[in-house]
Backbone bond lengths (Angstrom), bond angles and torsions (degrees), N, CA, C in turn:
res aa  C-N    CA-C-N  psi(-1)  N-CA   C-N-CA  omega(-1)  CA-C   N-CA-C  phi
1 M - - - 1.453 - - 1.531 111.02 -
2 E 1.347 115.79 -41.31 1.463 119.26 -179.35 1.519 111.52 -63.95
3 S 1.325 116.88 -37.73 1.462 119.71 -179.68 1.528 110.45 -67.23
4 L 1.324 117.40 -32.71 1.459 121.20 177.36 1.530 110.57 -66.47
5 V 1.327 116.75 -43.58 1.462 121.16 178.46 1.520 109.70 -62.55
6 K 1.335 116.70 -43.61 1.464 120.94 179.80 1.526 110.54 -63.21
7 F 1.328 117.62 -40.69 1.454 121.63 179.29 1.529 111.06 -62.19
8 V 1.326 117.13 -45.39 1.467 121.42 -179.63 1.528 110.26 -63.83
9 Q 1.338 117.40 -42.22 1.458 120.27 178.67 1.514 111.37 -62.84
10 D 1.323 117.47 -42.92 1.459 120.91 -178.55 1.523 111.78 -67.50
11 E 1.320 117.29 -35.19 1.456 120.79 -176.18 1.524 113.29 -79.39
12 F 1.323 117.43 -42.07 1.457 120.12 -167.39 1.523 115.14 -104.26
13 V 1.317 118.29 -13.55 1.465 120.00 177.22 1.515 107.94 -86.25
14 A 1.335 116.24 125.34 1.460 120.81 -177.28 1.522 110.22 -69.01
15 K 1.336 116.00 126.60 1.462 120.85 178.76 1.513 108.89 -91.53
16 K 1.327 116.13 135.62 1.455 120.96 175.38 1.518 107.95 -107.16
17 D 1.319 116.46 148.08 1.456 120.52 -179.75 1.520 109.20 -91.29
18 F 1.324 115.38 97.97 1.452 121.54 175.94 1.515 108.12 -107.84
19 P 1.328 117.40 152.18 1.470 119.08 178.75 1.527 111.21 -67.42
20 E 1.325 115.51 158.47 1.459 120.46 177.39 1.521 109.22 -71.56
21 F 1.311 116.99 133.93 1.455 121.81 175.79 1.514 108.65 -151.55
22 G 1.326 115.27 159.51 1.449 119.91 -178.72 1.508 110.62 -148.87
23 A 1.323 116.11 -168.47 1.462 121.50 -178.03 1.527 109.68 -62.67
24 G 1.324 115.58 137.63 1.455 121.07 179.66 1.507 114.21 95.37
25 D 1.325 117.63 -16.27 1.465 120.89 179.67 1.526 110.08 -79.07
26 T 1.320 116.09 144.04 1.461 121.34 173.73 1.521 107.10 -96.46
27 I 1.322 116.71 121.01 1.460 120.42 -176.63 1.527 110.26 -129.40
28 T 1.324 114.45 160.73 1.460 121.80 173.19 1.524 107.31 -118.44
29 V 1.328 116.04 125.23 1.462 121.86 179.60 1.516 108.11 -108.51
30 Y 1.319 117.04 123.77 1.472 122.77 175.91 1.516 107.72 -101.90
31 Y 1.337 116.73 126.95 1.463 120.55 -178.41 1.523 109.75 -142.17
32 E 1.327 114.44 154.90 1.465 121.41 -178.31 1.520 110.39 -85.88
33 I 1.326 114.56 142.29 1.457 120.94 172.64 1.519 107.26 -123.18
34 R 1.327 116.19 126.79 1.461 120.92 179.24 1.520 108.72 -101.52
35 E 1.316 115.44 124.73 1.464 121.68 176.15 1.512 107.74 -123.51
36 G 1.310 115.10 93.45 1.459 119.61 -175.80 1.522 109.50 68.09
37 E 1.336 116.74 -118.45 1.463 121.46 178.64 1.520 112.16 -88.13
38 K 1.326 116.65 -19.37 1.465 120.61 -176.00 1.523 111.21 -82.30
39 V 1.323 115.18 145.96 1.456 122.02 174.16 1.515 107.14 -127.28
40 R 1.337 115.99 127.78 1.456 118.73 177.51 1.513 109.30 -133.06
41 T 1.334 115.47 159.55 1.454 120.98 -179.99 1.517 109.44 -102.97
42 Q 1.311 116.09 133.16 1.452 121.89 177.91 1.523 107.85 -126.80
43 F 1.324 117.03 151.81 1.454 118.53 178.41 1.520 110.68 -120.95
44 F 1.313 115.07 157.68 1.462 123.31 179.68 1.521 106.04 -135.30
45 R 1.338 117.02 114.06 1.462 121.37 -177.59 1.523 109.01 -111.70
46 G 1.323 116.56 127.65 1.449 120.06 179.28 1.517 111.84 -172.03
47 V 1.325 115.86 -171.76 1.459 123.17 -177.87 1.523 108.70 -95.31
48 V 1.327 116.03 135.72 1.464 120.74 178.20 1.524 108.27 -75.18
49 I 1.328 115.99 121.22 1.461 122.40 179.38 1.528 110.48 -85.92
50 Q 1.324 115.84 -40.85 1.458 119.46 -178.54 1.518 110.86 -160.68
51 R 1.344 114.79 158.88 1.463 122.87 165.27 1.510 105.53 -123.75
52 R 1.307 116.48 133.72 1.458 118.52 -179.45 1.516 110.51 -140.36
53 G 1.334 115.65 158.56 1.456 121.27 179.88 1.516 110.90 86.79
54 S 1.320 115.01 -177.78 1.462 120.21 178.36 1.516 108.92 -152.41
55 G 1.301 115.10 157.00 1.458 120.07 178.29 1.511 112.29 67.13
56 S 1.299 117.15 -133.85 1.459 120.97 -175.15 1.521 112.52 -79.50
57 T 1.337 117.61 -11.47 1.463 119.92 -179.09 1.524 112.07 -100.55
58 E 1.320 117.83 12.84 1.473 120.36 -177.75 1.527 110.67 -72.81
59 T 1.335 115.90 138.92 1.452 121.95 178.13 1.522 109.29 -132.48
60 F 1.336 115.41 162.03 1.454 120.12 172.88 1.524 108.63 -138.82
61 T 1.326 115.78 148.49 1.458 122.85 -176.99 1.517 109.03 -112.29
62 I 1.334 116.40 131.77 1.454 122.23 179.16 1.520 108.07 -118.17
63 R 1.337 115.92 140.51 1.465 121.56 178.07 1.516 108.69 -123.67
64 K 1.327 114.99 133.80 1.453 120.04 174.27 1.518 108.62 -136.93
65 M 1.310 115.22 160.78 1.457 120.84 176.80 1.519 107.74 -99.47
66 S 1.320 116.29 125.59 1.455 122.39 175.35 1.522 106.31 -112.40
67 G 1.322 115.18 93.90 1.457 119.93 -171.74 1.517 108.37 72.92
68 T 1.313 117.24 -118.79 1.466 120.73 177.91 1.525 111.92 -106.36
69 I 1.319 116.47 6.07 1.459 121.47 -176.67 1.526 109.41 -107.80
70 G 1.329 116.37 130.89 1.458 120.71 176.81 1.518 110.16 -82.26
71 V 1.343 116.31 133.42 1.462 122.19 -179.88 1.519 108.25 -121.66
72 E 1.322 116.13 127.98 1.463 120.89 177.54 1.518 109.33 -117.35
73 R 1.319 114.23 145.28 1.459 119.67 -179.83 1.523 108.28 -139.26
74 I 1.294 116.76 137.35 1.463 122.33 179.73 1.524 108.04 -106.23
75 F 1.330 116.46 127.03 1.455 122.34 178.90 1.522 109.60 -117.66
76 P 1.334 119.21 130.17 1.464 120.36 167.13 1.524 109.47 -71.83
77 V 1.315 117.25 141.59 1.465 120.89 -178.89 1.525 110.53 -64.58
78 N 1.335 117.23 -34.49 1.458 120.87 -176.90 1.521 113.21 -96.31
79 L 1.326 117.91 24.40 1.459 121.57 177.96 1.529 109.60 -64.92
80 P 1.329 119.00 124.13 1.466 120.18 -178.47 1.525 112.89 -62.78
81 A 1.336 117.78 -26.15 1.458 120.82 -178.29 1.524 112.67 -76.51
82 L 1.334 118.45 -13.19 1.466 120.14 178.69 1.522 109.64 -68.63
83 Q 1.314 116.26 126.58 1.454 119.80 178.70 1.517 111.59 -96.56
84 K 1.351 116.10 -54.06 1.455 118.47 177.57 1.510 109.78 -155.66
85 I 1.335 114.37 162.01 1.456 122.83 177.22 1.519 107.47 -128.09
86 E 1.329 115.66 127.60 1.462 120.89 176.05 1.518 108.42 -111.36
87 V 1.329 116.64 134.89 1.459 120.68 174.46 1.522 106.97 -93.56
88 N 1.348 116.42 114.93 1.459 120.77 -178.83 1.519 111.78 -85.86
89 K 1.335 117.09 -44.59 1.465 122.35 -179.93 1.512 109.30 -142.05
90 R 1.314 116.27 143.55 1.459 120.97 174.01 1.515 108.15 -97.82
91 G 1.306 117.11 122.61 1.455 121.23 -176.95 1.507 111.99 -96.44
92 K 1.334 115.56 148.20 1.459 121.30 178.10 1.517 108.22 -103.21
93 V 1.332 116.95 103.37 1.461 122.60 177.50 1.523 108.38 -129.15
94 R 1.329 115.57 159.56 1.465 120.25 -175.72 1.511 113.29 -98.49
95 R 1.329 117.02 -4.87 1.450 119.84 -175.46 1.523 111.06 -123.32
96 A 1.328 116.40 159.27 1.457 121.80 178.73 1.518 111.12 -83.99
97 R 1.331 116.31 -23.87 1.471 121.13 179.89 1.526 107.68 -132.01
98 I 1.304 116.06 111.05 1.462 119.96 -171.81 1.529 111.12 -102.42
99 F 1.334 115.69 63.69 1.452 120.67 179.73 1.523 111.88 -68.51
100 Y 1.332 117.87 -22.70 1.459 120.74 177.21 1.525 111.28 -63.10
101 F 1.310 117.04 -19.20 1.469 122.66 -178.84 1.534 111.01 -64.33
102 R 1.334 116.78 -24.76 1.468 120.84 -178.95 1.528 111.76 -65.12
103 D 1.317 116.94 -32.08 1.466 121.03 -175.13 1.525 113.11 -87.85
104 L 1.327 118.22 -9.34 1.457 120.95 -175.57 1.524 110.81 -86.93
105 T 1.322 115.58 142.03 1.460 120.38 176.75 1.524 108.72 -134.99
106 G 1.312 115.90 160.46 1.460 121.25 175.47 1.517 112.68 67.51
107 K 1.343 115.19 -139.82 1.459 119.92 -176.25 1.523 112.63 -68.60
108 K 1.325 116.80 -23.89 1.465 119.41 179.69 1.523 111.86 -70.59
109 A 1.320 117.02 -18.70 1.460 121.01 -177.67 1.527 112.01 -85.17
110 R 1.328 116.99 7.70 1.464 118.96 177.50 1.519 109.69 -83.32
111 I 1.321 115.58 146.32 1.468 121.51 177.10 1.521 107.07 -114.72
112 K 1.345 116.31 131.06 1.446 120.05 179.01 1.523 110.13 -64.13
113 E 1.307 116.18 147.23 1.456 120.40 179.53 1.517 110.15 -90.04
114 K 1.334 117.08 142.28 1.460 121.63 177.40 1.511 108.90 -67.79
115 R 1.306 115.74 141.21 1.460 120.46 178.21 1.523 108.68 -88.63
116 H 1.321 117.06 136.59 1.465 121.95 177.92 1.510 108.18 -109.71
117 Y 1.328 116.24 124.43 1.468 119.90 179.67 1.501 110.54 -108.47
């Protein structure tokens, strides 16, 4: 039964081509917001805390600082309102889920950038 569900999800859920990103990366997510008849694009820029799930149920969590308050948002990868994802910086972290990042402030909250050779 599980393989049947997986097959249907893989076949009928539209895949979008987003760049590869993971925990520690700083990304910008552009998504549509519908307000009545109007549609506008808004972006959310922050550090990826985690990616979880697989297939059509995969989600990722982004954290940004809005003033002195931390704001986190969870996006499904297959959200129809997602327009594009830009990777601004690639972060070098040792874990797949960097929940410890929530407690860091100031200079300790910086993530080293991956070196590209």
